[in-house]
LUMDO-741881 format. One record per residue (C-alpha): residue number from 1; x, y, z. Coordinates in steps of 0.001 Angstrom, whole numbers, plus 500000, padded with zeros to 6 digits. Example, Ala and Ser with C-alpha at 12.3 -4.5 7.8 and 13.67 -1.06 7.14 Angstrom:
<pts>
    k      px      py      pz
    1  512300  495500  507800
    2  513670  498940  507140
</pts>
This chain:
<pts>
    k      px      py      pz
    1  664131  439390  571677
    2  660928  437569  572380
    3  659052  439993  574191
    4  659868  442600  571888
    5  658534  440705  569304
    6  655525  440093  570794
    7  654612  443490  571142
    8  655304  444201  567567
    9  653230  441391  566318
   10  649981  443334  568176
   11  651083  447064  567217
   12  648357  449060  565590
   13  650452  449946  562669
   14  649820  446901  559995
   15  653530  447779  558575
   16  655309  447236  561604
   17  652750  444123  562170
   18  653713  443053  558822
   19  657371  443339  559649
   20  656813  441442  562904
   21  655188  438732  561385
   22  657790  438290  558677
   23  660454  437974  561751
   24  658277  435180  563467
   25  657643  433181  560051
   26  661417  432563  560554
   27  661821  432156  563677
   28  658508  429524  563729
   29  656728  428587  560762
   30  654142  426624  562108
   31  652937  428827  565026
   32  652688  431965  563093
   33  650746  429451  560842
   34  648368  429185  563652
   35  648029  432334  564507
   36  647123  433956  561489
   37  645105  430724  560789
   38  643252  431761  563485
   39  642720  434958  562452
   40  641608  433797  558820
   41  638691  432047  561128
   42  637807  434688  563434
   43  634060  435340  563658
   44  635277  439285  564142
   45  635154  440237  560622
   46  638303  443118  561726
   47  640387  439705  563000
   48  639610  438568  559033
   49  640335  441529  557444
   50  643334  441963  559066
   51  644609  438554  558243
   52  643776  439360  554781
   53  646034  442352  554979
   54  648977  440006  556467
   55  648650  437134  554044
   56  650595  438384  551204
   57  653949  437212  553599
   58  652600  433798  553797
   59  653835  431169  550607
   60  650993  430624  548228
   61  650202  426263  549490
   62  649860  427946  553012
   63  647650  430765  552088
   64  645154  429186  549287
   65  642988  427409  551491
   66  642629  429965  553691
   67  641661  433019  550714
   68  639851  430240  549220
   69  637270  429832  552470
   70  637356  433226  552502
   71  636144  434040  548924
   72  633491  431353  548851
   73  632066  431065  552392
   74  632355  434785  554340
   75  629605  436993  555069
   76  631028  440150  554285
   77  631467  440892  550278
   78  634030  443170  550612
   79  636154  440659  552062
   80  635497  438168  549782
   81  636863  440877  546879
   82  639832  441247  548529
   83  640675  437453  549292
   84  640057  437594  545305
   85  642204  439930  544771
   86  644624  437880  546274
   87  643688  434821  544321
   88  644098  436633  540816
   89  647512  437623  541533
   90  648584  434419  540298
   91  646148  432675  538152
   92  645633  429509  536985
   93  643153  427442  534831
   94  641609  426144  538280
   95  641797  429101  540282
   96  640012  430558  537192
   97  636831  428132  538151
   98  636849  429294  541847
   99  636871  432729  540918
  100  634491  432553  538693
  101  632278  430739  541035
  102  632413  432831  543743
  103  632075  435978  541633
  104  629146  435342  539500
  105  625564  434300  539761
  106  624169  431210  538831
  107  622885  432958  535210
  108  626713  434229  534523
  109  626263  437753  535062
  110  628645  438952  537725
  111  627379  439834  540977
  112  626953  443357  542275
  113  630635  444722  543527
  114  632881  442136  541727
  115  633141  443601  538211
  116  636403  445502  538850
  117  638112  442125  540484
  118  636546  440248  537850
  119  638157  442530  535263
  120  641215  442297  537008
  121  640926  438410  536566
  122  640184  438455  533296
  123  643392  441090  532859
  124  645203  439095  534533
  125  644471  435592  532606
  126  645200  437557  529337
  127  648839  438664  530563
  128  649727  435281  532383
  129  647644  432755  531034
  130  647364  434081  527146
  131  643438  433952  527893
  132  641907  436435  525958
  133  637892  437455  527516
  134  636120  434808  525259
  135  638610  431903  526006
  136  638129  432858  530054
  137  634439  432840  529835
  138  633984  430424  527310
  139  636584  427664  530096
  140  634714  428721  533149
  141  631256  428553  531846
  142  631690  425233  530734
  143  632936  424049  534455
  144  630040  426111  535519
  145  627368  424157  533574
  146  629577  420713  534983
  147  629716  422039  538838
  148  625856  422685  538885
  149  625416  418674  537578
  150  628183  417244  540049
  151  626848  413700  539325
  152  628584  414266  535260
  153  631402  416158  536169
  154  633351  414357  539206
  155  636384  414223  536886
  156  638589  413894  540129
  157  638321  410821  542735
  158  639655  410139  546432
  159  641395  407286  544422
  160  643143  409528  542412
  161  644228  411718  545334
  162  644800  408822  547001
  163  647448  406869  543505
  164  648652  410356  543277
  165  650159  411056  546203
  166  651107  407870  547093
  167  653554  408301  543799
  168  655355  410873  545641
  169  658983  410421  547076
  170  659298  410358  550647
  171  661142  413452  552000
  172  664572  411632  552927
  173  664327  409919  549183
  174  665117  410747  545679
  175  663383  409621  543180
  176  665039  407818  540829
  177  665291  409339  536529
  178  664576  405716  535583
  179  661808  405716  537738
  180  658629  405034  535578
  181  656190  408217  536166
  182  652573  407798  536854
  183  652421  403876  537255
  184  649821  403055  539669
  185  650820  399816  541654
  186  649124  396606  541055
  187  645563  395887  543173
  188  645239  399172  544344
  189  641570  399274  546105
  190  638967  401104  544291
  191  636727  402756  546584
  192  637544  403999  550553
  193  637082  400927  552831
  194  639766  401080  555309
  195  639833  396876  555565
  196  641035  396681  551738
  197  643712  399821  552458
  198  645048  398200  555136
  199  645664  394756  553752
  200  647285  396661  550326
  201  649621  398571  552571
  202  650398  395716  554629
  203  651418  393703  551305
  204  653764  396924  550356
  205  657407  397170  551209
  206  657475  400742  552937
  207  658180  400681  556511
  208  656116  404395  557314
  209  652961  402828  555474
  210  653050  399841  557091
  211  653289  401656  560771
  212  650476  403954  559856
  213  648392  400833  559095
  214  649326  399237  562416
  215  648607  402190  564657
  216  644823  402339  563165
  217  644594  398566  563983
  218  645355  398930  567594
  219  641965  401245  568028
  220  639378  398818  566549
  221  639061  394779  566594
  222  640687  393438  563968
  223  638546  391311  560766
  224  639895  387509  560124
  225  641433  389111  556508
  226  643332  391629  558452
  227  644505  389500  561588
  228  646200  386895  558847
  229  648173  388947  557248
  230  648954  390869  561104
  231  650131  387212  562081
  232  651911  386993  558624
  233  653747  390191  559385
  234  655072  389469  563092
  235  657224  386493  561730
  236  658225  387752  558367
  237  658181  391290  557536
  238  662303  392441  557439
  239  661583  395597  560010
  240  662055  395268  564110
  241  659849  397753  564370
  242  656815  396761  562396
  243  657019  393122  563816
  244  657328  395044  567115
  245  653983  396928  566166
  246  652327  393725  564959
  247  652822  392049  567947
  248  651515  394864  569964
  249  648492  394606  568496
  250  648301  390897  568639
  251  648492  391309  572169
  252  645946  394049  572314
  253  643297  391433  570452
  254  644099  388827  573143
  255  644017  391628  576127
  256  640337  392213  574799
  257  639261  388909  575455
  258  640966  388341  578846
  259  638988  391661  579424
  260  635377  389907  578744
  261  636325  387077  580856
  262  638003  389005  584072
  263  635662  391541  584155
  264  632841  388981  584932
  265  631298  390138  588742
  266  634784  391810  589365
  267  634267  393626  592574
  268  636485  397164  591622
  269  638254  397339  595091
  270  641902  398511  595650
  271  643120  395480  596520
  272  641482  393316  593903
  273  642707  395518  591319
  274  646012  395460  592074
  275  645849  391809  592429
  276  644408  391634  588867
  277  646702  393968  587399
  278  650158  392280  588908
  279  652300  390834  585829
  280  649320  392915  582989
  281  650050  394520  580163
  282  649319  398354  579706
  283  646603  397454  577408
  284  645189  395202  579879
  285  644879  397556  582666
  286  643247  400380  579973
  287  640864  397972  578872
  288  639877  396639  582773
  289  639452  400406  583862
  290  636693  400765  580235
  291  635074  397812  581264
  292  633425  399404  584327
  293  629633  400315  583247
  294  627756  401384  586703
  295  628798  403678  589387
  296  630296  401437  592513
  297  628657  401863  595918
  298  629541  405050  597981
  299  631677  402567  600453
  300  634098  401301  597563
  301  634796  404845  596181
  302  635704  405948  599337
  303  637758  403307  599805
  304  639980  404300  596608
  305  639888  407692  598519
  306  641517  406577  600910
  307  643717  404044  598874
  308  644671  407282  596876
  309  646877  409441  599627
  310  649603  406915  600199
  311  649300  404378  597035
  312  652988  404249  595026
  313  651642  402058  592327
  314  651096  404312  589586
  315  648940  401735  587757
  316  646277  402128  590603
  317  646762  405785  590923
  318  645363  405607  587549
  319  642317  403665  588712
  320  641164  405513  591226
  321  641651  408977  589338
  322  639691  406822  586213
  323  637236  406114  588872
  324  636755  409628  590845
  325  636476  411118  587319
  326  633652  408998  586678
  327  631541  408733  589184
  328  633483  411217  592173
  329  631886  414619  593146
  330  633593  418264  592937
  331  635740  417558  595783
  332  637848  415410  594618
  333  639489  417860  592046
  334  641713  417739  595049
  335  642865  414310  593614
  336  643648  415609  590008
  337  645482  418528  591227
  338  647955  416296  593702
  339  648895  414085  590377
  340  648641  416349  587689
  341  652453  416945  587314
  342  652850  412980  587529
  343  655332  412100  585230
  344  653370  408849  583714
  345  651276  410042  581048
  346  648566  407827  581741
  347  648444  409346  585357
  348  649101  412810  584175
  349  646102  412417  581780
  350  643900  410320  584379
  351  644340  413508  586982
  352  643275  415857  584178
  353  639965  413519  583805
  354  639227  414132  586927
  355  639750  418404  587058
  356  637648  418383  584012
  357  634812  416579  585441
  358  634840  418035  588376
  359  636424  421508  588537
  360  636407  423200  585092
  361  638333  426080  586070
  362  641142  423951  587342
  363  641032  421767  584167
  364  641228  425202  582322
  365  644112  426554  584998
  366  646118  423219  584307
  367  645398  422214  580166
  368  647625  424109  578787
  369  650796  422597  580786
  370  649745  419332  578500
  371  649068  420965  575182
  372  652620  422216  575283
  373  653783  418998  576800
  374  656881  417041  574338
  375  654683  413795  574986
  376  652213  413413  572316
  377  649826  411367  574596
  378  649065  414003  577088
  379  648915  416430  573955
  380  646099  414732  571719
  381  644339  414340  575077
  382  644316  417523  576191
  383  642811  418400  572620
  384  640161  416198  573001
  385  638869  417295  576778
  386  639892  421407  575669
  387  636914  420964  572587
  388  634134  420246  575170
  389  635578  423397  576790
  390  637103  425335  573603
  391  636554  424030  570196
  392  638236  427305  568864
  393  640963  426756  570472
  394  641150  422984  570514
  395  640900  422936  566846
  396  644278  425778  566832
  397  646421  423167  568571
  398  644569  420085  566679
  399  645716  421497  563553
  400  649274  421979  564556
  401  649444  418643  565434
  402  648265  417830  561857
  403  651319  419748  560198
  404  653667  417462  562082
  405  657006  416068  560626
  406  655963  412521  561893
  407  653284  410799  560576
  408  652070  408664  563460
  409  651509  411975  564940
  410  649426  413136  562195
  411  647687  410047  562260
  412  646414  410838  566020
  413  645774  414102  565519
  414  643502  413030  561994
  415  641649  410872  564158
  416  640710  413569  566804
  417  639718  415809  563564
  418  637435  412928  562520
  419  635351  413396  565819
  420  634637  417255  565075
  421  631389  418501  563300
  422  632445  418941  559869
  423  631372  422692  559554
  424  634364  423034  562018
  425  636709  421026  560606
  426  635989  421033  556783
  427  639557  424371  556386
  428  641955  421386  557930
  429  640473  418701  555870
  430  641515  420595  552735
  431  644472  421813  554269
  432  645525  418095  555211
  433  644466  416405  552134
  434  646555  418999  550015
  435  650087  418509  551875
  436  649477  414721  552851
  437  651653  411932  551285
  438  651082  408735  553588
  439  647759  406651  551637
  440  646053  405603  554672
  441  645971  409216  556012
  442  644346  410411  553115
  443  642121  407561  553088
  444  640860  408343  556273
  445  640593  412206  555451
  446  638878  411227  552577
  447  636276  409275  554329
  448  635694  411782  557056
  449  634724  414484  554037
  450  633158  411957  552049
  451  631017  411667  555283
  452  629622  415007  554643
  453  628428  415823  551102
  454  628714  419682  549823
  455  628232  420631  546437
  456  630896  422812  546500
  457  633670  420163  547803
  458  634531  418902  544354
  459  635823  422164  543303
  460  637339  423091  546298
  461  640021  419737  546536
  462  640222  419385  542582
  463  641727  423224  543004
  464  643861  422308  545505
  465  645582  419324  544110
  466  645989  421094  540934
</pts>
């Protein structure tokens, strides 16, 4: 069935292709959304045209951000008009604003080529919303004036976004009919400050929210206020999972201090490293590897090459591969091939790094297995490296991780998204904000957007969240 379906998905006849995509959508919605998203974002006009023809098979929440981007940003007016026609099929007050913004000039006149589209918008607004032509124009022009003066119109805020999202019940919970509606929790932070939100979440009762906060703390030094709450979490939290996660972060902090002392005047020979890491946790090992600043002498690198030919310890193998990736030569890629299929994720990732550094063609050949891995550590690592070679494909894989059912996977993917130029990542941010329910992840995404101000973003976000 799969090979036949694959052929039909690439069929030239759009009707056959549409039926094939409808079938594929039922089998693997996430994969189909990735494929269609890549068509919408393609630099080839014909691909974007195909995407618009296939758009009706998607549900409204999935297709809206894609159509909005085409309508507002595409360079081809015919495609903008087609996207506008699809958006106009289900008008709302918010979509009227979007359609007006994209089809009118600053003086309020309809853009050339958009006249029929705007007539359709007005007809649908009358039939579905009960808005006559005058009401539509009055509504949209007032919005347009405000849009041109954003300092007076920011009637949305990330605080409102996060508060409204955090009130939504989790997927496995049912909201009680007696639950108070639209009641903001006390002491909710009033700005996008990671420390404030982390402290706020650690003092709440939701286990998943706490785990996202703890995951974020694992990647950076702790402030004194957060550290105090963290120590309390270790001993007082009713969840053993939270207590274990908090204990791990405390261990990371101790390891950072330990590595600072160990790395002074340390000779990075295989034997010395093996003795140093005996009994050490994985965090200490990782931090010790990152502490190497200068290229070792050639004789020392040769020692590591010899060690790798017979070394049984995964920890020492990882260190050797790490060293060769940073300070080795193209021939060392053979060591990467030797260990690329190693079961332990840290070793496999170090082998992939070695191929990435010393032989890009071999890297391209092997990175696919990491992207398909069931180990999120391998997937994320592969996406990070692929981004330097093929940003478009890397983004497709990253967006699939951003849609994961596991909030901790989404969080790791979001952390990678924050490293990508905003011009390439804007659609992914908007899609993420439109569906995310975890408060801290919304704060992270909000910071990513806030650091890249654009006068068009407030309206786009407002429309998505309605």
